[in-house]
N, C-alpha and C positions, 0 to 999 in steps of 0.2 A: 710332332703331329700324332694325334691319337688314332689308333686303329679302330675302325668301327666294329661294333659287336655284330655277331651273326644275326642276320635277318630271320624273322620267323616265317618269311614267305616260302622258304624251302626247308624241308625236314630230312631229305635223303631217304625217307622210308619207302618211297615209291620207286626207287631206282631199280628194283627187281621185277617191276611189272605188276605190282599190286597197289591197291589204295585202301584207305580206311573208310568204312561205312560209319554212319552216325554213332553206332554203339562201340566203335573202335575195332570191330572185327575187320579182317582184311579180305579183299576179293580181287580177282584178276581185273586189270584195267580194260579188258575186252569182254567182260561178262555182259549178259543181257541187261542186268540192272544198271551197270555203268553206261552202257550204250543208251539206255532210255533216259537217264537223268542228265547225261552229257549232251544229248541232243536237245533236251529241254533248255539247258544252259545256252547252247548255241542259238536256239530260237530266241531266247530272251535277249541275247546280244544283237541279233538282227533287228529285233523290235526297237532296241535302243538306238541303232543306227537310223532306222525309219523315223523315229521321233526327232533325232538330231537334224535330219534332212528337211523336216517340216515342223518346226517347233510351234508354229501358230495354227496347226491343224485343229479343226473343231473336234476331232476325235482324240486329242491328246490325253484327256482324262481317262478315256476308255483304255488307251494303250498303256498308260501308267498303271491302271488297275490290272491289266493283263500281265504286266511285268511282275507285279507283286504276287499274283496268283501263280505264275510260272515258277517263281522262286519257292513258293510254298509247295508246289507239286514236285519240284526238284528235291526238296528236303524230304518229302514223303517217300519218293522213289529211292532215296539214298539210305533208307532204313532197311535193315535185314528183314527177311520174311517173317521171322518170329515176332518182330515188333510192329509190323504193318497193321495187323488188326487192332492194335492199341492206339494207333495214331489217326487223326483225321486226315483225309486225302489232300487237304489244302484248298479244296474247291467245293462250293456248295451249289445247291439248286439255284440260289439267288445269283451266283456268279454266272451260271449257264444262261439264266434268263437275261442278265445284263448283256451278254454277248448276242443273244438272239434279238433283243431289242435294238442293239446297235446295227445288226445286219438289216433289220426291217427299216430302220431310219435311213441308213445309207443307201440301201437298195431302192427305196422309194424315190430317191433323187436322181436315179440313173436312167439314161435312155434305154428302151427295150430293144433287143435284137435277138436273132436266132443263129448267131455265128460263133465259132470258137475264137477266143481272143488269145493272141500271143503275148507273153510277158514283155513288158516294156512301156514306153511312153516317157513321161517325166521321171525324174530320179526317184521321187517318193513312190510313184506307182511301181517302178521297177523293183525297188527295195521291198515293197509290200508283197510283190510276187515271190521274191527270194524268201521272205519270211514264211509265206504260204507253203512253199515247197518244203521248207525245213519243218514246218508244223506237220505236214503229211508224213515226213520221215519219222518225226518224233512219235506220231501215232503208230506207225509200223513197228517201231522199236518197243513201244509200250505193249502192243499186242503180242510181240514175241516174248516179252517178259511175262505177260499174263497167261501165256500158255503153260508156264511151269511154276509160277508163284502168284499169290493173291495180289490183285490190283483192283482198287475200288473202281467200279464202272463209271463213276462221275468224272474221273480223270480222263478217260477216253472220250466221253461225251463233250467235255470242255475243249479238248484239243481238236476234235472233229469240228465243232462249231467255230473255233478260233480260225481254222484254215478257211472256212467259208467266209468269215468276217474279213480276213485279209484279202481274199479275192475281191469282195465287194469294195473294200477300202482302196485297193489298187485302181479299180475303175473310177471310184469317187475322186481319187487324187488326180487322175487324168482330166476328169471333167472340171475340177477346181482350177487346174493349171491350164485349161483350154488346150489340152494336148490330145490329138487324135489317138484313138485306140488302134491297135494293129490287129487286123482280122486275118485269120489263117486263110491262105489261098491254096486249095488242094492242087497237087501237081499231076492230076490225071483226070 
């Protein structure tokens, strides 16, 4: 029986708590840069799960576009500060407009209310809420990075709009699945 060759999935170079950036330089795994692009990666995974839960969603093409842009943003954020001004941020004004139009389209189909909504409802709505909260965390991590290193403002605008879209999408998913939204009932 042949012994399989070593997989390229592991390199052992990160065993001491550092990882390589795009240019090959090493940075601590808990650095602000890694926190930012790692949270973008986590967000992208949550959106993938959302798509798997509702593959026939009328918003599937928007979500797929979002996944591509998040991968672009992750690559941008994985570049060392010296290279960042040379690279596009992975998101354009047109990408932001696409998200804004998606918010407008989805929101126009939702019942109006003036109450706070708790995360939940159908599975796709609950997952959209999880993705929304991870988007908010990604935004915070990018803001932390931007306090010490350059970050294109378009990245923050995109992630901010994306979290709004995911909130509207959660509500939209509940409406599509004929699932009641859960309204917050204040305990005093």
